[in-house]
ROSEDO-509692 format. One record per residue (C-alpha): residue number from 1; residue in one letter; x, y, z. Coordinates in Angstrom, 1 decimal, always signed. Layout:
BEGIN
R  num  residuo       X       Y       Z
R  NUM        a       X       Y       Z
...
This chain:
BEGIN
R  num  residuo       X       Y       Z
R    1        x    +0.0    +0.0    +0.0
R    2        x    +1.3    +3.5    -0.9
R    3        x    +1.7    +5.8    +2.0
R    4        x    -0.1    +9.1    +1.3
R    5        x    -0.1   +12.1    +3.7
R    6        x    -3.0   +14.5    +2.8
R    7        x    -0.9   +17.4    +4.1
R    8        x    +1.8   +16.9    +1.4
R    9        x    -0.5   +15.7    -1.3
R   10        x    -0.4   +18.9    -3.3
R   11        x    +2.2   +18.9    -6.1
R   12        x    +3.0   +15.2    -5.6
R   13        x    +3.8   +13.1    -8.6
R   14        x    +2.1    +9.8    -9.5
R   15        x    +2.3    +7.1   -12.2
R   16        x    -0.9    +5.3   -13.2
R   17        x    -0.4    +1.5   -13.6
R   18        x    -2.9    +1.2   -16.4
R   19        x    -2.2    +3.7   -19.2
R   20        x    -5.2    +5.2   -20.8
R   21        x    -4.9    +7.5   -23.9
R   22        x    -1.1    +7.9   -23.4
R   23        x    -1.7    +9.4   -20.0
R   24        x    +0.7    +7.7   -17.6
R   25        x    +2.3   +10.5   -15.4
R   26        x    +0.2   +12.8   -13.3
R   27        x    +0.7   +15.6   -10.7
R   28        x    -1.7   +16.6    -8.0
R   29        x    -2.6   +20.2    -8.8
R   30        x    -5.5   +20.9    -6.4
R   31        x    -6.4   +19.6    -3.0
R   32        x    -9.4   +21.0    -1.1
R   33        x    -9.9   +20.5    +2.6
R   34        x   -13.0   +20.9    +4.8
R   35        x   -13.1   +22.7    +8.2
R   36        x   -11.8   +19.5    +9.9
R   37        x    -8.8   +19.3    +7.6
R   38        x   -10.1   +16.3    +5.8
R   39        x    -9.6   +16.1    +2.0
R   40        x   -12.9   +16.6    +0.1
R   41        x   -11.5   +17.1    -3.4
R   42        x    -8.3   +16.1    -5.3
R   43        x    -7.5   +17.0    -8.9
R   44        x    -4.7   +15.4   -10.9
R   45        x    -3.3   +16.6   -14.2
R   46        x    -1.8   +14.4   -16.9
R   47        x    +1.7   +15.6   -17.7
R   48        x    +1.6   +15.0   -21.5
R   49        x    -2.0   +16.1   -22.3
R   50        x    -2.7   +18.6   -19.5
R   51        x    -6.1   +16.9   -19.0
R   52        x    -7.4   +17.3   -15.5
R   53        x    -9.4   +14.6   -13.5
R   54        x   -11.0   +14.7   -10.1
R   55        x   -10.2   +11.5    -8.2
R   56        x   -10.7   +10.0    -4.9
R   57        x    -7.4   +10.7    -3.1
R   58        x    -7.6    +7.4    -1.3
R   59        x    -7.2    +5.6    -4.7
R   60        x    -3.6    +6.8    -4.6
R   61        x    -3.0    +4.3    -1.8
R   62        x    -3.7    +1.4    -4.1
R   63        x    -0.5    +0.1    -5.7
R   64        x    -2.6    -1.8    -8.3
R   65        x    -3.8    +1.6    -9.6
R   66        x    -1.0    +4.1    -8.7
R   67        x    +2.7    +4.2    -8.0
R   68        x    +4.3    +7.1    -6.2
R   69        x    +6.7    +9.3    -8.3
R   70        x    +7.2    +9.2   -12.1
R   71        x    +8.3    +5.6   -12.8
């Protein structure tokens, strides 16, 4: 399981294990917190295409979906 700290999630880099439309490397560009400092929104951007996707930040913990860093 990948270790993900919500406080340092912004600007972190990730590699998707299943490439879709030549989008493999991503960076977290936006993280929104509620009043209790819990993540309520996470947006990643594909490096090559600049497409943006809102994801569940907890999915980043799954090594079958994501690997930390640009591998």
